[in-house]
C-alpha positions as CSV (number, residue, x, y, z in Angstrom):
1,X,-12.2,17.0,-8.4
2,X,-9.6,19.0,-10.0
3,X,-8.0,18.6,-13.2
4,X,-4.7,19.3,-14.6
5,X,-5.5,22.7,-17.3
6,X,-3.4,21.4,-20.3
7,X,-0.9,19.4,-21.7
8,X,1.0,21.9,-22.4
9,X,1.5,21.9,-18.6
10,X,2.7,18.6,-18.7
11,X,7.3,18.8,-18.8
12,X,8.9,17.2,-21.6
13,X,11.0,13.5,-20.4
14,X,14.2,15.4,-20.3
15,X,13.1,18.1,-18.1
16,X,11.2,15.6,-15.7
17,X,13.9,13.1,-15.7
18,X,16.2,15.6,-14.0
19,X,13.7,16.7,-11.3
20,X,13.3,13.1,-10.2
21,X,17.0,12.0,-10.3
22,X,17.7,13.4,-6.6
23,X,14.4,11.6,-5.0
24,X,15.3,8.2,-6.6
25,X,17.9,7.1,-3.8
26,X,17.2,4.7,-1.3
27,X,17.1,5.5,2.4
28,X,18.9,1.5,4.1
29,X,18.0,3.0,7.6
30,X,13.8,4.5,6.5
31,X,13.5,1.5,4.6
32,X,14.5,-0.6,7.4
33,X,12.4,1.2,9.9
34,X,9.5,0.4,7.9
35,X,9.8,-3.2,7.9
36,X,10.0,-2.5,11.7
37,X,7.3,-0.2,12.5
38,X,4.6,-2.0,9.4
39,X,5.5,-6.3,10.3
40,X,5.4,-5.8,14.3
41,X,2.6,-3.7,14.7
42,X,1.1,-6.6,12.4
43,X,2.3,-9.8,14.5
44,X,1.1,-8.0,17.3
45,X,-2.4,-6.8,16.2
46,X,-2.7,-10.7,15.1
47,X,-1.7,-11.9,18.5
48,X,-4.9,-9.5,19.6
49,X,-6.8,-10.7,17.2
50,X,-6.6,-13.8,18.6
51,X,-6.9,-13.5,22.0
52,X,-10.3,-11.5,21.5
53,X,-11.7,-14.9,20.3
54,X,-12.2,-16.0,23.9
55,X,-14.1,-12.8,24.6
56,X,-16.3,-11.0,21.6
57,X,-16.3,-11.8,17.8
58,X,-17.0,-8.3,17.3
59,X,-13.6,-6.9,18.9
60,X,-11.8,-9.9,16.6
61,X,-13.6,-8.0,13.7
62,X,-12.8,-4.5,14.9
63,X,-9.2,-5.1,14.7
64,X,-9.0,-6.9,11.5
65,X,-9.4,-3.2,10.4
66,X,-6.2,-1.8,11.6
67,X,-4.4,-5.6,10.8
68,X,-5.8,-5.1,7.2
69,X,-4.5,-1.6,6.5
70,X,-1.0,-2.9,8.0
71,X,-1.6,-5.6,5.5
72,X,-2.0,-3.0,3.1
73,X,1.2,-1.4,3.9
74,X,2.8,-4.7,3.5
75,X,1.9,-5.2,-0.1
76,X,3.5,-1.2,-0.5
77,X,6.4,-2.3,0.7
78,X,6.6,-5.6,-1.5
79,X,5.6,-3.4,-4.3
80,X,8.3,-1.4,-3.5
81,X,11.1,-3.8,-3.9
82,X,9.4,-4.9,-7.4
83,X,10.3,-1.5,-8.5
84,X,13.7,-1.8,-6.8
85,X,12.9,1.4,-5.0
86,X,12.8,-0.2,-1.4
87,X,16.7,-1.4,-0.8
88,X,20.0,-0.9,-2.7
89,X,20.1,-4.2,-3.5
90,X,18.3,-6.5,-5.8
91,X,18.8,-9.4,-3.8
92,X,17.4,-7.9,-0.8
93,X,14.6,-6.3,-2.6
94,X,13.7,-9.7,-3.7
95,X,13.5,-11.8,-0.6
96,X,11.5,-9.1,1.0
97,X,9.4,-9.0,-1.7
98,X,8.9,-12.4,-1.4
99,X,8.5,-12.6,2.6
100,X,5.6,-10.1,1.8
101,X,4.3,-11.8,-1.1
102,X,3.8,-14.7,1.6
103,X,1.6,-12.3,3.7
104,X,-0.4,-10.7,0.7
105,X,-1.0,-14.0,-0.9
106,X,0.4,-12.1,-4.0
107,X,3.3,-14.3,-5.5
108,X,6.1,-11.6,-6.0
109,X,8.2,-12.4,-9.1
110,X,4.7,-13.1,-11.4
111,X,2.8,-10.1,-9.8
112,X,6.2,-8.1,-10.3
113,X,6.1,-8.9,-14.1
114,X,2.6,-8.0,-15.0
115,X,2.8,-4.8,-12.6
116,X,5.9,-3.5,-14.9
117,X,3.9,-4.3,-17.6
118,X,0.9,-2.2,-16.7
119,X,3.5,0.8,-15.8
120,X,4.9,0.6,-19.2
121,X,1.1,0.5,-20.8
122,X,-1.4,2.3,-18.5
123,X,-3.6,4.0,-20.5
124,X,-3.1,2.7,-23.8
125,X,-6.5,1.1,-25.0
126,X,-4.6,-1.7,-27.0
127,X,-3.2,-3.0,-23.7
128,X,-6.2,-3.1,-20.8
129,X,-6.3,-5.9,-19.1
130,X,-2.7,-6.7,-18.4
131,X,-1.8,-5.7,-14.5
132,X,-5.3,-3.0,-14.4
133,X,-8.7,-3.1,-14.0
134,X,-10.5,-3.9,-17.4
135,X,-12.4,-1.3,-19.0
136,X,-14.4,-1.2,-21.9
137,X,-15.3,1.3,-24.3
138,X,-18.9,2.7,-24.9
139,X,-18.4,1.7,-28.5
140,X,-17.1,-2.0,-27.1
141,X,-20.0,-2.3,-24.8
142,X,-22.6,-1.4,-27.0
143,X,-21.5,-3.7,-29.6
144,X,-21.8,-6.7,-26.8
145,X,-24.6,-9.3,-26.8
146,X,-26.9,-9.0,-23.9
147,X,-24.7,-11.6,-22.3
148,X,-22.2,-9.5,-22.7
149,X,-23.3,-6.5,-21.7
150,X,-24.8,-8.0,-18.4
151,X,-20.9,-10.1,-18.0
152,X,-19.5,-6.6,-18.0
153,X,-22.1,-4.7,-16.1
154,X,-22.0,-7.4,-13.0
155,X,-18.1,-7.0,-13.0
156,X,-18.1,-3.4,-12.8
157,X,-20.6,-3.8,-9.8
158,X,-19.4,-2.2,-6.8
159,X,-20.2,-5.2,-4.7
160,X,-18.3,-7.9,-7.3
161,X,-15.4,-5.2,-8.1
162,X,-14.7,-4.5,-4.5
163,X,-15.4,-7.3,-2.6
164,X,-16.1,-10.1,-4.1
165,X,-13.4,-10.1,-7.3
166,X,-10.6,-8.8,-5.1
167,X,-11.2,-11.5,-2.4
168,X,-11.4,-14.2,-5.3
169,X,-7.9,-13.0,-6.8
170,X,-6.3,-12.4,-3.6
171,X,-7.0,-16.5,-2.2
172,X,-7.7,-18.2,-5.7
173,X,-6.7,-17.3,-8.5
174,X,-3.3,-15.6,-7.6
175,X,-2.9,-19.5,-6.7
176,X,-2.7,-20.7,-10.4
177,X,-0.5,-19.0,-13.1
178,X,-2.2,-17.4,-16.4
179,X,-2.3,-19.9,-19.6
180,X,-0.4,-16.3,-21.4
181,X,2.3,-16.4,-19.1
182,X,4.0,-19.9,-20.2
183,X,7.5,-18.0,-21.3
184,X,7.5,-16.6,-17.3
185,X,9.9,-19.7,-16.0
186,X,10.9,-17.8,-13.0
187,X,7.3,-16.0,-12.4
188,X,5.5,-19.2,-12.7
189,X,7.9,-20.8,-10.3
190,X,7.5,-18.0,-7.8
191,X,3.9,-18.9,-7.7
192,X,4.2,-22.3,-6.8
193,X,6.6,-21.4,-4.2
194,X,4.9,-18.5,-2.7
195,X,1.3,-21.6,-2.5
196,X,3.7,-23.8,-0.5
197,X,5.2,-21.4,1.9
198,X,1.4,-20.2,2.3
199,X,0.5,-23.7,2.9
200,X,3.1,-24.2,5.7
201,X,2.1,-20.8,7.7
202,X,-1.6,-22.3,7.4
203,X,-0.5,-25.7,8.5
204,X,1.9,-24.4,11.3
205,X,-0.5,-21.8,12.6
206,X,-3.7,-24.1,12.3
207,X,-1.3,-26.7,14.5
208,X,-0.6,-23.7,17.1
209,X,-4.7,-22.4,17.3
210,X,-6.5,-24.3,15.3
211,X,-7.6,-24.1,12.0
212,X,-11.0,-22.7,12.7
213,X,-9.4,-20.2,14.9
214,X,-7.1,-19.0,11.9
215,X,-10.0,-18.9,9.6
216,X,-12.0,-16.3,11.8
217,X,-8.4,-13.9,12.0
218,X,-7.2,-14.1,8.9
219,X,-10.6,-14.2,6.3
220,X,-11.7,-11.3,7.7
221,X,-8.3,-9.5,7.6
222,X,-7.8,-10.7,3.8
223,X,-11.4,-9.2,3.0
224,X,-10.4,-6.3,4.2
225,X,-7.0,-5.4,2.7
226,X,-7.9,-6.9,-0.4
227,X,-10.8,-4.3,-0.5
228,X,-8.9,-1.3,0.4
229,X,-5.9,-2.0,-2.4
230,X,-8.3,-3.0,-4.9
231,X,-10.2,0.6,-4.0
232,X,-6.9,2.4,-4.3
233,X,-5.9,0.9,-7.2
234,X,-9.1,1.6,-8.8
235,X,-9.7,5.2,-7.6
236,X,-5.3,5.8,-8.7
237,X,-6.8,5.5,-12.6
238,X,-10.5,5.5,-12.8
239,X,-11.7,8.8,-12.4
240,X,-13.7,11.0,-15.1
241,X,-10.9,12.5,-17.1
242,X,-8.5,10.3,-16.8
243,X,-6.2,9.2,-20.0
244,X,-6.7,6.8,-22.4
245,X,-5.3,7.1,-26.1
246,X,-4.6,4.7,-28.8
247,X,-1.2,2.5,-28.6
248,X,-0.4,5.2,-31.6
249,X,-0.9,8.2,-29.5
250,X,0.4,6.8,-26.0
251,X,2.7,9.2,-24.1
252,X,4.5,7.9,-21.1
253,X,4.5,11.4,-19.4
254,X,0.7,12.3,-20.0
255,X,-0.3,8.6,-19.1
256,X,1.6,9.2,-15.4
257,X,0.6,12.7,-14.7
258,X,-3.3,12.7,-16.7
259,X,-3.7,9.6,-16.0
260,X,-3.1,8.7,-12.6
261,X,-4.7,10.7,-9.8
262,X,-3.1,12.3,-6.8
263,X,-5.2,11.2,-4.0
264,X,-5.0,13.2,-1.1
265,X,-5.7,11.8,2.2
266,X,-6.0,12.0,5.6
267,X,-2.7,11.9,7.5
268,X,-3.3,8.4,9.0
269,X,-4.5,6.2,5.2
270,X,-2.2,7.8,4.0
271,X,0.7,6.0,6.5
272,X,-1.7,2.7,5.8
273,X,-1.0,3.1,2.2
274,X,2.7,4.0,2.1
275,X,1.8,7.3,-0.1
276,X,0.7,5.3,-2.8
277,X,-1.9,8.7,-3.2
278,X,1.0,10.2,-4.8
279,X,0.4,8.0,-7.8
280,X,1.3,9.9,-10.5
281,X,4.9,10.8,-9.1
282,X,5.6,7.1,-9.0
283,X,4.1,6.3,-12.0
284,X,5.7,9.0,-13.7
285,X,9.2,7.4,-11.6
286,X,8.8,4.3,-10.4
287,X,12.6,4.0,-8.3
288,X,11.6,6.6,-6.3
289,X,10.9,4.9,-2.9
290,X,7.5,5.5,-1.0
291,X,8.7,7.9,1.6
292,X,10.4,10.3,-0.8
293,X,6.9,10.5,-2.9
294,X,5.5,13.4,-1.0
295,X,8.6,15.2,-0.8
296,X,9.1,14.8,-4.8
297,X,5.3,16.3,-5.1
298,X,5.8,19.4,-3.1
299,X,9.3,20.0,-3.9
300,X,7.7,20.9,-8.0
301,X,4.9,22.6,-9.0
302,X,5.2,20.9,-12.5
303,X,3.8,17.8,-10.5
304,X,0.9,19.5,-8.9
305,X,-0.9,20.2,-12.1
306,X,-3.0,16.8,-12.2
307,X,-6.3,15.3,-10.7
308,X,-6.7,15.6,-7.1
309,X,-8.8,13.7,-5.2
310,X,-10.3,13.5,-1.9
311,X,-11.8,10.8,0.2
312,X,-15.2,12.3,-0.6
313,X,-14.8,13.5,-4.5
314,X,-13.4,9.6,-4.7
315,X,-16.6,8.6,-4.6
316,X,-18.2,10.1,-7.6
317,X,-15.9,7.0,-9.5
318,X,-17.5,4.7,-8.5
319,X,-20.0,3.7,-11.3
320,X,-17.9,5.5,-14.0
321,X,-17.4,2.1,-15.8
322,X,-17.1,3.1,-19.8
323,X,-15.0,4.9,-21.5
324,X,-16.5,7.6,-24.1
325,X,-13.7,7.8,-26.9
326,X,-15.7,10.9,-28.2
327,X,-15.7,12.8,-25.0
328,X,-12.6,11.5,-23.5
329,X,-13.8,10.8,-19.9
330,X,-15.2,7.7,-18.1
331,X,-19.0,7.5,-18.2
332,X,-21.4,5.8,-16.4
333,X,-24.0,3.1,-17.4
334,X,-26.5,5.8,-17.3
335,X,-25.1,8.0,-19.4
336,X,-25.3,5.6,-22.0
337,X,-29.2,7.2,-22.8
338,X,-28.2,10.5,-23.9
339,X,-25.0,9.0,-25.7
340,X,-26.3,6.0,-27.4
341,X,-28.0,7.2,-30.2
342,X,-24.7,9.0,-31.6
343,X,-22.6,5.7,-31.3
344,X,-25.6,3.3,-32.7
């Protein structure tokens, strides 16, 4: 795990704004090609999964892996549409993003709103929990009752955090708008319209192939895709030397370049995840299309002094669950034995 040398190497806003400007243009043909090389293979693999039911369900489950990878890629397209970086036309972005949202079970306008809050406040201790994975500080955890501590430990357990909770989030929670979002009229409406569209797809496919066959195909895809997507979102911000500070000291540039990792993935996984591993670049400038993130990173040394994670080193972050304000780093529950006396 390699971290930035110091905040002094971080360019100021005027400097990096100039550097990223030329990468913020969309290429209609590249965007259209991404739609073709993602949606068509997803449909083909889904059909192959249906055919495989007549032979072996193990084959069906094996095919669910690339199908889930393609669904993650569809989510990245939806994500870019939400940032207005996939097409020049907002209408085109909103239309395609809404279509993607039906497949990913994610209401497009609703998610876009909460994700914008994430970008505007990532790393701020006062804004945790909106569009991100909630993380307690050590002090907050120690002030909890035994029941509060148990609930948080269960929430941060890998089985729940990466498998059960993501599936529940996409399949169930995204079907209902949050109470706090009463003023989000368009966003709340998108939840209901997405639900109707999803219901229509389920009824239509169930009529053609049967509801049981539909579940046998779609359920493993959703579980795998939800797990993959949540892991990517987790590891891009949850690593030992990430960035958290209080609102008064919060800085957008530092939050992007110190609080977002560069996840250096094998090329095939980089393709399936739509270059989102260049997360520091994305947080610095969300208007850069996913197919320009790597170029922006490679052509600007100022953006390369960031935390670099690989598949192997990223595993070290699985059990990092608490932000230690004294040491300015994420720690595990096991670390509490050595730091609790100083906090009590």
